N, C-alpha and C positions, 0 to 999 in steps of 0.2 A: 503494500499499500504506499502511497506517497502523501506527505505531509507537509504543512507550512507551520509557521509559527502562529500561535493565537492573536499575536498583535500586528499580522500582516494585513495590509489593506492595499488600496489602489496606489497608494504614495510611496510606501515603505514595504519592503520584503527582507526578511531576516533569514529565512533558511527555506530550502526546497529538499525533502528527504525522502530516500527510499529507504527504510531501516533495514538492517541486516545485522548478522552476528559479525561480519567484518566490513565497516565501511569505509570507503574512500572519500576524504575530505577534499572537495575541490573548491578553490578559491577564484572566484571571477572578480569583475570590476563593479558592475551594477546589475542588479536583478532585472529580468525581463518583466513583462507584465503578465507571464503565465503564471498560474498558481495550481496547487494541487486541488482536487475535489475536496471541498470541506467535509464531505462524508467519510474520507479516507479510503475510496476505493481506488482501483488501479486507473483511474481515467483522469490523468492531468491534462490540462490544455496543451495542445499541441505548441511545442516551442523547439526551433532547431538546435539551440545550445543544450537543452535539457535531454532531448533525443541522444546528442552526443554524449552527454554524460553518462546517461544509461548504458550506451554502447561501449564506452571505455571501462565503465565500473564492472562490467560483466567478464572482462578478460582476466585471464591468469597472468600473474607477472613473476619473473625470476627477480628475486632481489636477495642478495647476501647469501647466495648458495642455497637458496630455499625458494619453494613457489608460494606466492600470495595468492589467496583465492578471495576475491571481493564479492560480496553478494548484495551490495547497497552503497550508496553514496549520500552524502550530505553537502548540499552546494550552498556555500557561503559567498560573501561578498566583500570586498574591500569597503564599498560604500552603499548603504541600504536603500538608496532612493530607487524606487521603481520606475524604470523608463527602458522602452525599448531600443532608444538611441544614447550612446555615450555622450554625444554631443549636446545632448539636452539635460545633462546633469547641471546641478545649480552651479552658478558661476563661482560662488564662494561657500566653502564647507559649512555645513550646518553641524556645529559642534555637538548639539544635543542628540541629532541624529546619529552622529559618529560614536558619542559615548554609549547610547543605547544599543549600537551594534556591536561594540566591545564587550559589554555587560551580556549580551545574547550570546555571543561567541563563548565566552567564558562559561556561562552556564552549560552550553551543549558540550563543551570539552570536559566539564567537571562530571556531567552526566556519563560520558564515555570512559573516563578514568574510573568512575566509581563501578562500573561495570567491567572493570579490568580490561579494556580494549586498547590495544594500540593505536597511537595516533599517527596515521599516514596522510600527508598533505599534498595534494597535487596544486601547484601554482599554475594557473592557466587563463590569465587575463590579457596576454598579448600586449601590444604597443598602445592599446587604448589608455592604458595608464598615463599617457603623456598628455591626454585631452585636458586634464586640469592639473596644475602644478602640485596642489594640495594632497592629490590621491596618493603620492608616495609617502607623505606624512602618515595617512591613516594606515597603509601598508606596514609602515615601521611598527605602528602600535600593535597589529595583529601578529607579525612575525615575533615580536618581542613576547606576546603571550604565548603563541604556541611554543616557543622556545621552553617556556617555564613548565609546558605540559611534555617535554622531551619529544617533540613531534619530529619525524623524519620527513624531508621536503624533496618532492620529486617535480620533474619538468617533463615534457612531451619532447623527446629529441633534443635537438640543439636549441641554445637562444636564438632569438629573433637578431637581425642585423643590428637593432636597437638595444640589444643586451636585456631583453624581457622574455620571460617564460611564454612559449608558444599558447596563443587561445585556442581552446578545446575545438572552436569552430572559427577560424580565421575569417574575416571579411575579405573580400576582393582578392581571395587567393584559392588555391586548391586545397579542397579538405585534408586534413591530415589522415592518412590511413589508419585504420583501427590497429594496424600491426605496429604503428609508431612506437619505438621503445619508451617505457618508463624509466628515467634515468634520475639517480639521486642528485641532488643539487650540491655541489661541492662548495667549500669555502670561498674558492675562487670565482665562482658563479655568483654566489651571494654578494661579494664584493662589487660586482658588475649590476647585478639586479638593483641593489639598495642604493646604487650611487646618485 
């Protein structure tokens, strides 16, 4: 079943989740206007990014000489303003919305940790992080929090030419094949990503 957050509405989205025993956390930039069926059935509104998240989260990944089988995902965002276009994001960051997003993410992570689940995070927002200068500041806060939970960070294949993790569904580019490798983000990569 697909779930949103109780406080999701037309202007803000905090999560889109297909729960499972081993969920892949995917970090995007801004949530689309798609939402899970409020009755919790398997009928989310059609959304190309969510459909790609479902496809990627069904894969078996080889990591650290073992196979990781994800059976769900938790889609979170650097900024929780609901809009189908990154260009329509607030011109200036809404600090209360950002803090609310941080608090929500912390709550989701606490729930995963209390269920003794490992925190695997796929950064998948692409070059759209450059649409607003303040988005990187939001990302720093989220990465800092994820580090407190001992998260393992991944990217899909190589970084973009702008040194960002590839979007799960790139705009104006060919789709990443579902066979694209899940690669752990190195310290060297992080120094470029967070620059």
